[in-house]
KEDRENBA-698465 format. One line per field, with one value per residue: x, y, z of N, C-alpha, C in turn; residue in three letters. Coordinates in steps of 0.1 Angstrom, whole numbers, plus 5000, padded with zeros to 4 digits. Layout:
<rs>
nX <- [X:...]
nY <- [Y:...]
nZ <- [Z:...]
caX <- [X:...]
caY <- [Y:...]
caZ <- [Z:...]
cX <- [X:...]
cY <- [Y:...]
cZ <- [Z:...]
aa <- [ALA:...]
</rs>
This chain:
<rs>
nX <- [4687:4654:4636:4613:4620:4639:4625:4615:4637:4642:4619:4623:4645:4632:4613:4628:4640:4620:4607:4590:4597:4623:4620:4607:4628:4646:4639:4614:4619:4640:4626:4608:4624:4647:4673:4675:4676:4702:4716:4705:4715:4742:4743:4752:4739:4723:4712:4700:4675:4655:4655:4649:4623:4609:4611:4596:4570:4565:4565:4542:4521:4524:4517:4490:4481:4486:4469:4450:4427:4408:4385:4396:4388:4382:4407:4420:4407:4414:4441:4444:4435:4453:4476:4469:4469:4497:4506:4496:4471:4449:4433:4453:4443:4419:4429:4443:4422:4408:4427:4427:4410:4426:4446:4442:4441:4466:4490:4516:4534:4552:4544:4519:4525:4538:4516:4501:4517:4514:4504:4524:4544:4534:4533:4560:4568:4556:4570:4595:4624:4618:4626:4634:4610:4594:4606:4602:4574:4571:4583:4568:4543:4547:4553:4528:4512:4521:4515:4487:4482:4489:4470:4448:4453:4456:4432:4415:4420:4414:4418:4447:4464:4483:4508:4506:4527:4563:4568:4548:4557:4582:4572:4559:4581:4596:4579:4576:4602:4624:4619:4627:4654:4660:4651:4669:4692:4688:4685:4711:4728:4721:4727:4752:4785:4803:4792:4792:4813:4803:4779:4748:4726:4736:4739:4712:4700:4714:4707:4680:4678:4691:4674:4651:4661:4665:4638:4629:4644:4631:4606:4613:4623:4599:4582:4568:4551:4536:4523:4506:4490:4476:4489:4509:4538:4552:4555:4526:4528:4553:4549:4530:4544:4559:4540:4525:4502:4494:4485:4498:4525:4533:4529:4544:4572:4597:4592:4588:4612:4632:4622:4621:4649:4658:4648:4662:4688:4683:4679:4705:4720:4709:4718:4745:4745:4739:4763:4781:4771:4776:4804:4810:4808:4825:4824:4829:4811:4786:4789:4791:4765:4750:4758:4753:4726:4730:4750:4737:4716:4729:4739:4714:4704:4723:4716:4690:4695:4709:4688:4669:4640:4629:4629:4604:4590:4601:4616:4638:4664:4688:4708:4707:4731:4749:4743:4751:4778:4785:4781:4799:4823:4823:4826:4852:4869:4865:4848:4861:4867:4879:4875:4847:4840:4853:4838:4813:4818:4823:4799:4782:4791:4793:4772:4774:4793:4784:4760:4743:4736:4713:4687:4677]
nY <- [0975:0967:0940:0950:0976:0974:0965:0985:0991:0966:0964:0985:0977:0955:0968:0984:0965:0954:0944:0963:0987:0989:0993:1018:1034:1033:1028:1042:1066:1076:1080:1101:1122:1142:1153:1153:1126:1119:1132:1119:1093:1097:1100:1087:1055:1057:1082:1082:1068:1082:1107:1101:1090:1112:1129:1115:1114:1142:1147:1132:1146:1170:1162:1156:1182:1194:1183:1194:1187:1182:1199:1228:1230:1203:1192:1205:1195:1168:1169:1177:1155:1135:1147:1143:1115:1111:1122:1104:1105:1098:1070:1048:1033:1046:1070:1061:1051:1075:1089:1074:1083:1102:1089:1078:1101:1111:1122:1118:1089:1082:1097:1087:1060:1065:1075:1052:1036:1047:1036:1019:1037:1051:1029:1024:1048:1045:1025:1036:1047:1063:1090:1099:1095:1114:1137:1137:1138:1163:1181:1175:1184:1212:1215:1207:1226:1249:1241:1240:1267:1278:1267:1280:1307:1308:1301:1304:1296:1310:1338:1358:1360:1378:1375:1394:1407:1407:1393:1374:1357:1349:1335:1313:1301:1294:1275:1254:1247:1260:1249:1223:1225:1229:1204:1186:1195:1189:1161:1154:1163:1146:1120:1120:1119:1146:1166:1192:1222:1245:1258:1241:1259:1279:1264:1256:1281:1288:1266:1269:1293:1284:1264:1279:1295:1276:1270:1294:1296:1276:1289:1312:1299:1286:1307:1317:1295:1293:1318:1315:1296:1310:1319:1342:1348:1370:1400:1420:1447:1454:1451:1470:1493:1494:1500:1479:1451:1418:1403:1416:1409:1387:1396:1419:1415:1429:1451:1439:1428:1441:1437:1409:1404:1414:1395:1373:1380:1379:1351:1342:1352:1336:1311:1314:1311:1284:1274:1282:1267:1241:1241:1239:1213:1184:1157:1141:1127:1135:1162:1164:1155:1175:1199:1196:1204:1232:1237:1229:1246:1271:1270:1270:1295:1311:1306:1315:1342:1349:1345:1364:1384:1368:1343:1338:1329:1306:1273:1269:1252:1231:1208:1172:1162:1181:1181:1155:1159:1178:1162:1141:1156:1163:1138:1129:1147:1143:1159:1182:1212:1234:1226:1225:1251:1260:1247:1258:1285:1282:1272:1293:1313:1303:1306:1332:1329:1311:1312:1294:1277:1284:1275:1243]
nZ <- [5800:5790:5774:5761:5758:5739:5717:5697:5681:5669:5654:5637:5622:5609:5594:5577:5562:5547:5516:5502:5515:5508:5481:5481:5491:5470:5440:5438:5452:5436:5412:5417:5425:5410:5416:5444:5453:5447:5468:5490:5486:5491:5518:5551:5564:5587:5585:5561:5559:5576:5563:5536:5539:5550:5528:5509:5520:5521:5494:5487:5500:5487:5461:5464:5470:5446:5427:5404:5392:5410:5431:5450:5477:5484:5481:5502:5525:5521:5523:5549:5563:5554:5566:5593:5593:5590:5614:5631:5641:5627:5612:5593:5572:5566:5556:5533:5518:5513:5497:5475:5454:5442:5430:5404:5389:5385:5362:5360:5361:5382:5404:5407:5414:5439:5455:5455:5471:5495:5519:5527:5533:5555:5573:5575:5587:5612:5623:5626:5644:5675:5681:5656:5642:5655:5647:5620:5618:5629:5611:5588:5596:5595:5568:5556:5567:5553:5527:5528:5534:5510:5492:5502:5498:5471:5459:5437:5405:5382:5384:5387:5416:5440:5466:5496:5510:5515:5538:5539:5518:5529:5551:5538:5524:5546:5559:5541:5534:5548:5573:5567:5565:5592:5602:5589:5602:5629:5628:5619:5640:5659:5649:5637:5647:5662:5644:5633:5631:5640:5664:5675:5674:5657:5633:5629:5624:5600:5584:5582:5566:5544:5534:5529:5508:5488:5482:5473:5450:5435:5432:5417:5394:5385:5380:5357:5350:5373:5374:5352:5362:5381:5403:5421:5436:5442:5460:5464:5471:5461:5434:5430:5435:5412:5394:5384:5379:5388:5364:5343:5343:5328:5302:5301:5307:5309:5324:5348:5354:5371:5397:5398:5396:5421:5438:5429:5439:5466:5469:5461:5483:5503:5495:5500:5527:5528:5518:5538:5559:5549:5548:5574:5582:5591:5583:5553:5536:5545:5542:5514:5506:5517:5505:5478:5468:5470:5451:5427:5429:5427:5401:5388:5394:5381:5354:5354:5359:5336:5317:5326:5324:5305:5314:5323:5302:5292:5296:5322:5334:5351:5333:5331:5326:5335:5363:5369:5364:5384:5406:5402:5404:5431:5441:5432:5443:5469:5483:5493:5511:5498:5471:5469:5471:5448:5428:5433:5426:5399:5390:5395:5378:5352:5333:5322:5303:5286:5266:5254:5273:5286:5282:5288]
caX <- [4675:4645:4633:4603:4626:4647:4617:4614:4649:4640:4608:4629:4652:4623:4606:4638:4644:4609:4608:4583:4605:4635:4616:4605:4641:4654:4632:4603:4625:4647:4617:4601:4633:4658:4686:4676:4679:4716:4720:4701:4724:4755:4742:4753:4727:4715:4705:4693:4661:4645:4655:4642:4609:4604:4609:4585:4558:4563:4561:4529:4512:4525:4510:4476:4478:4487:4459:4441:4414:4399:4383:4405:4382:4384:4421:4424:4402:4422:4455:4443:4433:4466:4485:4465:4475:4511:4507:4492:4458:4438:4435:4460:4434:4409:4436:4446:4410:4405:4437:4425:4404:4436:4456:4440:4442:4480:4495:4530:4534:4560:4536:4508:4531:4540:4503:4497:4525:4513:4502:4538:4551:4528:4537:4574:4569:4552:4581:4607:4629:4609:4630:4633:4596:4589:4612:4595:4561:4572:4586:4556:4532:4551:4551:4514:4507:4525:4507:4473:4482:4490:4457:4438:4457:4454:4420:4408:4430:4409:4424:4461:4465:4497:4510:4505:4540:4575:4567:4540:4566:4591:4564:4557:4593:4600:4571:4578:4616:4632:4617:4634:4668:4661:4650:4682:4702:4685:4689:4726:4734:4718:4732:4766:4794:4809:4785:4796:4823:4795:4769:4736:4718:4741:4735:4698:4697:4719:4699:4667:4679:4695:4662:4642:4667:4662:4624:4628:4649:4620:4596:4619:4623:4586:4573:4559:4540:4528:4514:4496:4481:4469:4497:4520:4545:4559:4546:4517:4533:4564:4543:4523:4555:4563:4528:4522:4493:4499:4483:4507:4538:4536:4528:4554:4583:4608:4589:4588:4625:4639:4616:4626:4663:4659:4646:4674:4699:4680:4682:4719:4724:4705:4727:4757:4742:4741:4777:4787:4766:4783:4818:4812:4806:4838:4822:4829:4799:4775:4791:4788:4751:4744:4762:4749:4715:4735:4757:4727:4709:4738:4738:4701:4703:4731:4708:4679:4701:4712:4676:4662:4626:4625:4627:4589:4584:4608:4620:4652:4668:4702:4707:4711:4746:4756:4741:4761:4792:4787:4781:4812:4833:4822:4831:4866:4876:4861:4840:4870:4861:4884:4869:4832:4840:4856:4826:4802:4821:4821:4784:4776:4796:4794:4762:4778:4803:4778:4746:4735:4732:4702:4675:4682]
caY <- [0978:0956:0935:0959:0989:0971:0961:0994:0989:0954:0967:0994:0968:0947:0977:0989:0954:0949:0947:0976:0998:0990:0999:1032:1041:1032:1031:1053:1079:1081:1084:1114:1133:1142:1155:1150:1112:1118:1136:1109:1082:1101:1100:1074:1047:1061:1094:1079:1063:1092:1117:1095:1089:1125:1135:1108:1119:1156:1146:1127:1157:1180:1157:1158:1196:1199:1176:1205:1183:1181:1212:1232:1227:1189:1190:1210:1185:1155:1172:1177:1141:1129:1152:1136:1102:1112:1125:1093:1108:1093:1057:1047:1027:1057:1080:1055:1051:1088:1092:1065:1090:1110:1081:1077:1114:1115:1120:1113:1075:1081:1102:1077:1049:1070:1075:1038:1029:1055:1028:1014:1049:1053:1018:1026:1058:1040:1016:1043:1050:1073:1104:1102:1096:1127:1148:1136:1143:1178:1188:1173:1193:1225:1215:1206:1240:1257:1237:1245:1281:1280:1264:1290:1320:1308:1291:1306:1297:1319:1351:1358:1367:1380:1376:1409:1412:1398:1385:1362:1348:1343:1325:1302:1294:1287:1263:1242:1244:1264:1238:1211:1227:1226:1190:1180:1198:1181:1147:1152:1165:1134:1108:1121:1124:1159:1169:1206:1230:1255:1253:1237:1270:1285:1255:1257:1293:1287:1256:1275:1302:1276:1258:1290:1299:1266:1271:1307:1293:1269:1299:1320:1290:1282:1318:1318:1285:1297:1329:1309:1288:1319:1321:1351:1348:1383:1408:1430:1461:1456:1452:1483:1504:1495:1502:1466:1442:1404:1398:1423:1404:1378:1404:1430:1410:1438:1460:1431:1422:1446:1429:1395:1403:1416:1382:1365:1384:1373:1337:1341:1354:1324:1300:1316:1304:1269:1271:1283:1255:1229:1242:1236:1198:1177:1144:1144:1122:1144:1175:1163:1154:1188:1210:1193:1213:1245:1238:1229:1259:1282:1269:1274:1310:1317:1304:1325:1355:1351:1346:1376:1384:1358:1331:1336:1323:1294:1264:1271:1242:1225:1196:1160:1160:1190:1175:1144:1165:1183:1151:1135:1165:1161:1124:1127:1156:1139:1171:1191:1226:1242:1222:1228:1266:1262:1242:1268:1296:1279:1271:1307:1322:1297:1310:1344:1325:1300:1316:1283:1268:1290:1266:1229]
caZ <- [5791:5790:5760:5756:5753:5727:5706:5686:5672:5661:5644:5627:5613:5601:5585:5567:5553:5540:5501:5499:5520:5499:5468:5484:5492:5458:5427:5439:5456:5424:5402:5421:5428:5401:5422:5459:5454:5448:5481:5499:5485:5497:5533:5559:5565:5598:5581:5548:5560:5580:5553:5524:5542:5551:5515:5502:5526:5517:5480:5487:5504:5476:5450:5467:5469:5432:5418:5401:5386:5422:5437:5461:5491:5486:5483:5515:5534:5520:5528:5564:5567:5552:5576:5605:5592:5593:5628:5639:5648:5619:5607:5580:5562:5562:5548:5520:5510:5509:5487:5463:5443:5436:5423:5389:5382:5383:5349:5362:5367:5394:5415:5409:5422:5452:5462:5456:5481:5507:5531:5532:5538:5568:5581:5577:5597:5625:5628:5627:5658:5680:5679:5641:5638:5660:5639:5607:5620:5632:5598:5579:5600:5590:5553:5553:5570:5542:5515:5531:5532:5495:5486:5507:5492:5456:5457:5424:5394:5371:5386:5393:5429:5445:5480:5499:5515:5515:5550:5535:5510:5539:5559:5530:5521:5558:5563:5532:5531:5559:5583:5563:5569:5606:5603:5585:5612:5642:5626:5618:5653:5667:5643:5632:5658:5658:5631:5628:5639:5646:5674:5669:5672:5645:5622:5627:5617:5586:5577:5579:5555:5532:5529:5523:5495:5478:5478:5466:5436:5428:5429:5406:5382:5380:5381:5346:5351:5385:5370:5343:5371:5390:5416:5420:5449:5443:5469:5458:5473:5452:5420:5430:5434:5398:5387:5378:5386:5384:5350:5334:5344:5316:5290:5301:5316:5310:5336:5360:5356:5383:5409:5397:5399:5435:5445:5426:5448:5479:5468:5462:5497:5511:5491:5507:5540:5526:5517:5551:5566:5544:5551:5589:5584:5589:5576:5539:5529:5549:5535:5499:5505:5521:5496:5464:5464:5468:5439:5417:5430:5422:5386:5383:5396:5370:5342:5355:5358:5322:5310:5330:5323:5295:5322:5325:5290:5287:5307:5326:5344:5349:5326:5339:5324:5345:5376:5370:5364:5397:5416:5400:5409:5445:5445:5429:5452:5483:5488:5501:5512:5487:5459:5468:5468:5434:5421:5435:5419:5385:5388:5396:5367:5339:5324:5314:5293:5277:5264:5249:5284:5293:5281:5287]
cX <- [4667:4642:4623:4610:4634:4638:4616:4625:4647:4629:4614:4637:4643:4617:4616:4642:4632:4610:4602:4591:4617:4632:4613:4618:4649:4646:4622:4610:4633:4638:4610:4611:4645:4671:4686:4679:4694:4722:4717:4711:4738:4755:4746:4740:4718:4707:4696:4679:4652:4644:4647:4627:4602:4601:4597:4571:4554:4559:4547:4519:4512:4517:4495:4472:4478:4477:4448:4428:4403:4398:4392:4401:4384:4398:4426:4419:4410:4436:4455:4442:4447:4476:4482:4470:4490:4514:4503:4478:4446:4442:4442:4451:4424:4416:4439:4433:4406:4414:4434:4419:4414:4445:4454:4441:4456:4485:4509:4530:4541:4551:4524:4513:4533:4527:4498:4505:4524:4512:4516:4546:4547:4532:4552:4576:4566:4563:4595:4611:4622:4613:4630:4619:4590:4594:4605:4581:4561:4574:4574:4545:4535:4548:4536:4507:4509:4517:4492:4472:4482:4477:4447:4441:4454:4443:4413:4418:4426:4415:4438:4461:4479:4497:4510:4519:4551:4574:4559:4549:4576:4584:4562:4570:4599:4592:4574:4592:4625:4631:4625:4649:4670:4660:4663:4692:4700:4689:4704:4733:4732:4725:4747:4775:4802:4804:4791:4806:4815:4785:4756:4727:4723:4737:4720:4694:4702:4711:4685:4668:4683:4682:4652:4648:4664:4648:4622:4633:4638:4609:4601:4619:4610:4577:4563:4548:4531:4518:4503:4486:4474:4476:4508:4526:4552:4550:4538:4522:4545:4559:4537:4533:4560:4552:4524:4511:4497:4497:4492:4521:4542:4537:4539:4565:4594:4605:4590:4603:4633:4635:4622:4641:4666:4658:4657:4685:4696:4682:4697:4725:4721:4714:4740:4757:4744:4755:4784:4783:4774:4798:4821:4811:4819:4836:4820:4816:4787:4776:4787:4772:4744:4747:4757:4737:4720:4742:4748:4719:4716:4738:4725:4699:4711:4723:4696:4683:4704:4699:4668:4647:4621:4624:4612:4583:4591:4612:4635:4655:4682:4700:4711:4726:4753:4754:4750:4775:4795:4789:4795:4824:4834:4829:4846:4874:4873:4855:4849:4864:4866:4877:4854:4831:4843:4844:4815:4805:4819:4806:4778:4779:4795:4784:4766:4787:4797:4763:4737:4731:4719:4690:4680:4671]
cY <- [0965:0952:0944:0971:0987:0969:0971:0993:0977:0957:0976:0986:0960:0956:0981:0978:0949:0953:0960:0988:1000:0997:1014:1040:1042:1037:1042:1066:1085:1086:1098:1125:1132:1144:1152:1135:1111:1122:1125:1097:1085:1099:1087:1068:1053:1074:1091:1076:1075:1104:1113:1095:1102:1131:1128:1113:1133:1156:1142:1139:1168:1175:1158:1173:1201:1192:1185:1200:1182:1195:1215:1228:1212:1186:1194:1200:1172:1157:1172:1163:1133:1134:1145:1122:1101:1114:1114:1095:1104:1079:1056:1042:1038:1067:1074:1054:1064:1093:1085:1073:1099:1102:1081:1090:1119:1112:1114:1099:1074:1086:1093:1065:1053:1070:1060:1031:1038:1047:1023:1025:1051:1042:1020:1037:1053:1031:1023:1045:1062:1087:1108:1104:1109:1138:1148:1142:1158:1186:1187:1181:1207:1225:1215:1220:1249:1254:1241:1260:1285:1278:1275:1303:1320:1299:1293:1307:1306:1333:1349:1366:1367:1379:1391:1414:1402:1389:1372:1352:1342:1332:1312:1294:1288:1274:1251:1238:1248:1254:1226:1213:1225:1211:1183:1182:1190:1166:1145:1154:1152:1121:1108:1127:1136:1164:1182:1213:1242:1249:1249:1248:1277:1277:1256:1269:1293:1277:1261:1284:1295:1270:1268:1295:1289:1267:1284:1304:1286:1279:1308:1312:1288:1294:1319:1308:1288:1308:1324:1301:1297:1323:1331:1352:1361:1393:1419:1444:1464:1458:1466:1495:1505:1497:1490:1459:1428:1400:1405:1417:1396:1386:1415:1426:1420:1448:1452:1427:1428:1439:1415:1394:1406:1403:1372:1368:1378:1358:1334:1342:1342:1312:1301:1310:1289:1265:1272:1271:1243:1229:1238:1221:1191:1164:1147:1139:1131:1158:1175:1163:1168:1199:1208:1202:1227:1247:1237:1241:1271:1282:1273:1289:1317:1316:1314:1339:1359:1353:1359:1374:1373:1344:1328:1329:1311:1285:1266:1261:1237:1211:1184:1158:1169:1186:1164:1149:1171:1172:1143:1143:1164:1148:1124:1136:1153:1151:1180:1205:1235:1239:1226:1243:1268:1258:1253:1281:1294:1278:1284:1315:1317:1302:1323:1340:1315:1303:1304:1274:1273:1281:1252:1219]
cZ <- [5789:5775:5754:5750:5741:5715:5694:5676:5663:5650:5633:5617:5604:5590:5574:5557:5545:5525:5497:5503:5512:5486:5470:5484:5479:5446:5428:5442:5443:5414:5405:5424:5419:5407:5437:5462:5455:5462:5491:5499:5490:5512:5539:5562:5576:5595:5569:5550:5565:5569:5541:5527:5544:5537:5508:5507:5522:5502:5478:5490:5493:5464:5452:5465:5455:5422:5415:5396:5398:5428:5449:5475:5494:5488:5497:5526:5534:5526:5544:5569:5565:5563:5590:5605:5595:5607:5637:5646:5639:5614:5594:5569:5557:5553:5534:5512:5505:5497:5474:5451:5436:5427:5408:5381:5380:5369:5349:5368:5380:5406:5418:5417:5436:5460:5464:5468:5494:5520:5537:5538:5553:5578:5585:5588:5611:5631:5629:5641:5663:5678:5665:5637:5643:5651:5625:5608:5622:5619:5588:5583:5595:5575:5549:5556:5558:5529:5516:5529:5518:5489:5490:5500:5477:5452:5443:5413:5383:5372:5392:5405:5434:5460:5484:5502:5514:5527:5547:5527:5519:5547:5551:5528:5534:5561:5554:5530:5542:5570:5580:5566:5584:5609:5601:5596:5625:5640:5626:5632:5662:5662:5639:5643:5653:5645:5625:5637:5645:5656:5667:5666:5659:5633:5619:5620:5602:5578:5573:5567:5542:5526:5522:5510:5485:5473:5470:5451:5428:5423:5417:5393:5376:5380:5370:5347:5362:5381:5361:5351:5381:5403:5413:5434:5451:5450:5461:5459:5464:5438:5419:5428:5419:5388:5378:5386:5380:5370:5340:5334:5332:5303:5289:5310:5318:5322:5349:5364:5368:5396:5409:5401:5414:5443:5441:5435:5462:5480:5468:5476:5506:5508:5498:5521:5539:5524:5530:5560:5562:5548:5566:5592:5581:5581:5561:5532:5532:5542:5521:5498:5508:5511:5482:5460:5462:5455:5427:5417:5424:5407:5381:5384:5384:5357:5342:5354:5343:5314:5313:5329:5314:5302:5324:5313:5285:5299:5309:5337:5341:5343:5335:5337:5333:5359:5379:5371:5378:5407:5414:5406:5425:5449:5443:5438:5467:5490:5497:5500:5501:5474:5458:5466:5453:5425:5421:5427:5404:5381:5387:5383:5353:5328:5315:5303:5283:5275:5260:5261:5291:5293:5278:5289]
aa <- [MET:SER:ALA:ASP:GLU:MET:ARG:PRO:ASN:LYS:GLN:THR:MET:SER:ALA:SER:SER:HIS:PRO:ALA:THR:ARG:GLN:LEU:GLN:THR:ALA:ILE:LEU:ARG:SER:VAL:SER:ARG:SER:PHE:TYR:LEU:SER:VAL:ARG:LEU:LEU:PRO:ALA:GLN:LEU:ARG:GLU:PRO:VAL:ALA:LEU:ALA:TYR:LEU:LEU:ALA:ARG:ALA:THR:ASP:THR:VAL:ALA:ASP:THR:THR:GLN:ILE:PRO:GLY:THR:VAL:ARG:MET:GLU:THR:LEU:LYS:MET:LEU:SER:ASN:GLY:ILE:GLN:GLY:THR:ALA:SER:ARG:ASP:VAL:VAL:VAL:ASP:LEU:ILE:ALA:SER:PHE:VAL:THR:LEU:GLN:LYS:ASP:PRO:SER:GLU:ARG:LYS:LEU:LEU:GLU:THR:LEU:LEU:HIS:CYS:LEU:GLU:TRP:LEU:GLU:ASN:MET:GLU:LYS:THR:ASP:ARG:ASN:ASP:ILE:ARG:PHE:VAL:LEU:GLU:LYS:ILE:ALA:GLN:GLY:GLN:LEU:LEU:ASP:LEU:LYS:ARG:PHE:GLY:ASN:PRO:VAL:GLU:ILE:ARG:ALA:LEU:ARG:THR:ALA:ALA:GLU:LEU:ASP:GLU:TYR:THR:TYR:LEU:VAL:ALA:GLY:SER:VAL:GLY:GLU:PHE:TRP:THR:ARG:LEU:CYS:PHE:ARG:HIS:VAL:ARG:ASN:PHE:ALA:SER:LEU:SER:GLU:ASP:GLU:MET:LEU:ALA:LEU:GLY:LYS:ARG:TYR:GLY:MET:ALA:LEU:GLN:LEU:ILE:ASN:ILE:LEU:ARG:ASP:ALA:GLY:ALA:ASP:LEU:ARG:ALA:GLY:ARG:CYS:TYR:PHE:PRO:GLU:TYR:GLU:LEU:GLY:ALA:ALA:HIS:LEU:VAL:PRO:PRO:GLN:ILE:LEU:SER:GLU:PRO:GLU:ARG:PHE:GLU:PRO:ILE:TYR:ARG:THR:TRP:LEU:GLU:LYS:ALA:LYS:ALA:GLY:LEU:GLU:CYS:GLY:MET:GLN:TYR:SER:ARG:ALA:ILE:PRO:ASN:ARG:ARG:VAL:ARG:ALA:ALA:THR:VAL:LEU:PRO:ALA:LEU:ILE:GLY:ALA:ARG:THR:LEU:ALA:LEU:LEU:ASP:GLU:ALA:GLY:GLY:MET:ALA:LEU:ARG:ARG:THR:VAL:LYS:VAL:SER:ARG:ARG:GLU:VAL:ARG:GLY:ILE:THR:LEU:SER:LEU:ALA:ILE:THR:PHE:ALA:SER:ARG:LYS:GLN:ILE:ASP:ALA:ILE:PHE:ASP:ARG:ALA:THR:HIS:ARG:ALA:THR:LYS:ASN:ASN:SER:ALA:VAL:VAL:LEU]
</rs>
């Protein structure tokens, strides 16, 4: 191997040891991700960097897409430019200058700090090992495509619009999250020896469904807030069959509840794919990092199931204490397959025994 061929690895080492990069991997990542940070910290070093960077870039594009003080058309054009910057087809400096107008509008100081450090993220990406960089760019292209689709579909916040079909919802959850399951799978097969007992194709299919289920849980959890913002992810034809239009959902949640519960069941089935995926991983650290979102997701679904239609009117989420408890259980049992199944079962059924846990 020539000195030139070795140079990217040297650049990667230099980039990962830069103080700004270390801050991105630790303080900033922790501030913008309540539970995903825990999964990242469980990963071996060779996986931690590309996964952390991909998350930060996705969070940056999401922040741009969600800056509602700026007109939707401007957000779409800015998101396209940011996506081009990530793909390496637009100047980093031009992208950062364009994003500057979004920074001061962020109410969340963590998201403001993330946008302020965007240049470091793009530099870190440029110095990433080539195959990891390509994978990051591929998944970020998918995510940005989903975010742009969302902005196009829900461009007018004054009126509540619904997706037309379940296929549109599947398309969205695949682009913004199913693709992440595929990204995780490709990285792990490349970086982790004997990553899984199943084939790569089988793991890619399970990872895709796992990611889509996690995004569907987010949609179910945030349904009330989304409706108030003019977004209805539940298919129009399902609402029509129940003689409902989107504006009626918030005022008549009991009529909407059967549709809501149908999608809860679909999310549960997707999480089972996540459990099957995790059981196939021999490496205990990677298994723990992989299964943690499924365990938190199962607990969230149990709480949403308990709340029913009232979940549209209240905040339903897993407490920090419970997240710490799940993480500790994984640690002290070394993420054994038997124990992750037991934790999953407890997370799924605890809400029926503890009504006070519904709103946290």
